[in-house]
C-alpha positions in Angstrom: -1.0 -13.6 10.8 -2.4 -16.9 11.9 -4.9 -18.6 9.6 -8.4 -18.3 11.1 -9.1 -22.0 10.6 -6.6 -24.9 10.5 -5.6 -25.7 7.0 -6.4 -29.0 5.3 -3.9 -30.7 2.8 -5.1 -31.7 -0.7 -3.9 -32.3 -4.2 -4.7 -29.9 -7.0 -6.8 -31.4 -9.8 -7.1 -28.2 -12.0 -7.2 -24.5 -11.8 -9.7 -22.7 -14.1 -11.4 -19.4 -14.7 -8.6 -17.9 -12.7 -10.5 -18.0 -9.4 -11.6 -21.7 -9.2 -9.6 -24.8 -8.3 -10.8 -28.4 -8.2 -9.0 -30.3 -5.5 -8.8 -33.8 -4.1 -8.8 -34.0 -0.3 -6.8 -36.7 1.5 -10.1 -38.4 2.5 -11.0 -38.9 -1.2 -13.5 -36.1 -1.5 -13.4 -33.8 -4.6 -14.2 -30.2 -3.8 -14.0 -26.8 -5.5 -11.9 -24.0 -3.8 -11.7 -20.3 -4.3 -8.3 -19.2 -5.7 -7.7 -15.6 -4.6 -5.0 -14.9 -7.3 -5.7 -13.2 -10.6 -2.2 -13.9 -11.9 -0.9 -16.7 -14.1 0.5 -18.6 -11.1 3.3 -19.9 -13.3 4.8 -23.0 -11.9 2.3 -23.2 -9.0 -0.9 -24.7 -10.6 0.2 -28.0 -12.1 -2.2 -30.9 -11.6 -1.0 -33.1 -8.7 0.6 -30.2 -6.8 0.4 -30.6 -3.0 -1.6 -27.7 -1.6 -3.2 -26.5 1.6 -6.8 -25.3 1.9 -8.7 -23.2 4.5 -12.3 -24.4 5.2 -15.0 -21.9 6.2 -18.6 -22.0 7.3 -19.5 -18.5 6.2 -23.0 -18.6 4.7 -22.2 -15.6 2.6 -19.5 -17.4 0.7 -20.5 -19.7 -2.2 -17.3 -21.8 -1.8 -16.5 -23.4 1.5 -12.8 -23.8 0.8 -10.0 -21.3 0.0 -6.6 -22.2 -1.5 -3.9 -20.7 0.7 -0.5 -22.5 0.1 1.5 -24.6 -2.3 3.5 -27.2 -0.6 6.7 -27.9 -2.6 7.2 -31.0 -0.5 10.8 -30.1 0.2 10.2 -28.0 3.3 9.3 -24.9 1.4 5.9 -23.2 0.8 4.4 -20.5 -1.5 1.4 -18.4 -0.5 -1.0 -18.0 -3.4 -3.7 -15.8 -1.8 -2.9 -12.3 -2.9 -5.1 -10.8 -0.1 -2.8 -12.2 2.6 0.1 -9.7 2.3 -2.1 -6.8 3.2 -3.6 -8.5 6.1 -0.2 -9.7 7.4 1.4 -6.3 6.8 -1.3 -4.3 8.5 -0.6 -5.7 11.9 3.2 -5.3 11.4 2.8 -1.7 10.3 0.5 -0.9 13.3 3.1 -2.5 15.6 5.9 -0.5 14.0 7.7 -3.7 13.0 8.3 -3.1 9.3 11.9 -1.8 8.8 11.9 1.5 7.1 8.3 2.2 7.9 8.4 2.6 11.7 7.1 5.4 13.8 3.9 6.4 12.0 1.0 7.1 14.4 -1.7 6.3 11.9 -2.1 3.4 9.5 -5.0 3.6 7.1 -5.8 0.9 4.5 -7.5 1.4 1.1 -7.4 5.2 1.0 -8.5 6.9 -2.2 -5.8 8.9 -4.0 -4.7 9.8 -7.5 -7.0 9.0 -10.4 -9.7 6.6 -9.2 -7.0 4.6 -7.3 -6.7 3.4 -3.7 -3.4 3.1 -1.9 -2.9 -0.1 0.1 -1.7 1.8 3.2 -1.5 5.5 4.0 0.9 6.1 6.9 0.6 9.5 8.7 2.5 11.3 11.4 2.4 15.0 12.5 6.2 15.3 12.3 6.7 14.3 8.6 5.0 13.9 5.3 2.7 11.0 4.8 3.9 7.7 3.3 1.9 6.1 0.5 2.6 2.3 0.5 1.6 0.1 -2.4 2.0 -3.7 -1.8 2.4 -6.5 -4.3 2.4 -10.2 -3.7 5.4 -12.0 -5.3 5.0 -15.7 -6.1 7.0 -16.3 -9.3 10.4 -18.1 -9.2 12.0 -19.3 -12.4 15.5 -19.6 -11.1 16.7 -21.1 -7.8 16.6 -18.5 -5.1 15.2 -15.7 -7.3 11.7 -14.2 -6.8 10.3 -12.2 -9.6 7.3 -9.9 -10.3 5.0 -9.8 -12.1 4.1 -13.3 -13.3 2.0 -11.9 -16.2 1.2 -8.6 -17.8 -0.3 -6.2 -15.3 -1.6 -2.9 -16.6 -3.0 -2.2 -13.2 0.4 -2.6 -11.6 1.9 -0.1 -14.0 -0.8 2.4 -13.2 0.0 2.0 -9.5 3.6 2.9 -10.2 2.6 5.9 -12.2 0.4 7.1 -9.3 3.3 6.6 -6.9 5.6 8.6 -9.1 3.2 11.5 -8.9 3.1 11.2 -5.1 6.8 11.3 -4.9 7.0 14.3 -7.2 4.5 16.1 -4.9 6.9 15.9 -2.0 5.3 13.1 -0.1 6.8 9.7 0.5 6.0 6.9 -2.0 6.9 3.3 -1.3 6.6 0.2 -3.5 6.7 -2.8 -1.2 7.1 -6.3 -2.7 6.2 -9.1 -0.3 7.7 -12.4 -1.4 5.3 -15.2 -0.5 7.9 -17.9 -1.0 10.3 -19.5 1.6 12.8 -20.6 -1.1 14.0 -17.2 -2.4 16.9 -15.0 -1.2 16.8 -12.1 -3.7 14.3 -10.3 -6.0 14.1 -8.9 -9.5 11.6 -7.7 -12.0 10.4 -10.2 -14.7 11.0 -7.6 -17.4 10.6 -10.2 -20.2 7.1 -11.0 -19.1 5.9 -7.4 -18.8 8.3 -4.8 -20.4 5.7 -2.0 -19.8 5.7 -2.7 -16.1 9.5 -2.7 -16.0 9.6 0.7 -17.8 7.0 2.1 -15.4 9.2 0.9 -12.5 12.2 2.7 -13.8 10.3 5.9 -14.2 8.8 5.6 -10.7 12.2 5.0 -9.1 13.7 7.9 -11.0 10.9 10.1 -9.6 11.8 9.2 -6.1 9.6 6.1 -5.4 11.3 3.9 -2.7 11.5 0.1 -3.2 11.3 -2.3 -0.3 11.3 -6.1 -0.5 10.6 -8.5 2.3 10.3 -12.3 2.4 7.8 -14.1 4.5 7.7 -17.0 7.0 5.1 -19.4 5.7 3.6 -22.6 7.1 0.1 -24.2 7.4 -0.2 -22.3 10.7 0.2 -18.7 9.3 2.0 -16.0 7.4 4.5 -13.6 9.0 6.7 -10.8 7.8 10.3 -12.0 7.4 13.5 -10.2 6.5 14.6 -7.6 3.9 15.7 -9.1 0.6 18.1 -7.5 -1.9 16.6 -6.1 -5.1 18.8 -6.7 -8.2 16.6 -4.6 -10.6 
């Protein structure tokens, strides 16, 4: 997935109210950008961090900038926009390019299921049961090479696992897909210490037959693309 508009480098001044970030552009202007990430963004939102912003001229948007990447200034990037994984994955799913999820003739996003829930993607094919795919963006790394989820307590995430467990028990395919939006990680694990309830829900879901897939991403100021499968040590 290519970014619609060329990204602009900046320095983070502060992130506040979860969805707002004051930034300093290289030309000296101070602007406020939308931060599409409800998590804690642990280790990613320190003042002075090098970041990349996407400008827009959409009259319907109050803020004319969106925070897309953290630049670790060592050749590695982290994608902070939690809406990006679904947009990047949709094209890959439709093209049959996601290992383990190939061959489905229909890819439908945001389909209602369960108890007042929406599945990120419902994959359908006449020859087999449908696959319900829930996607989570992974941005936390507290140890070199290790990506972790979640970065804060997520009751919503635990609910999604419970819904997937019910899908698996009904005989349909249920998939929990973690997309690591970092270029500096080679394996994945749950941050059980940050949210024990999520870790417990994960174990129940996996015991019920929920599949777990983990992929990394290829990130740059040009775009975000699906990478390779990563091992899960949880």
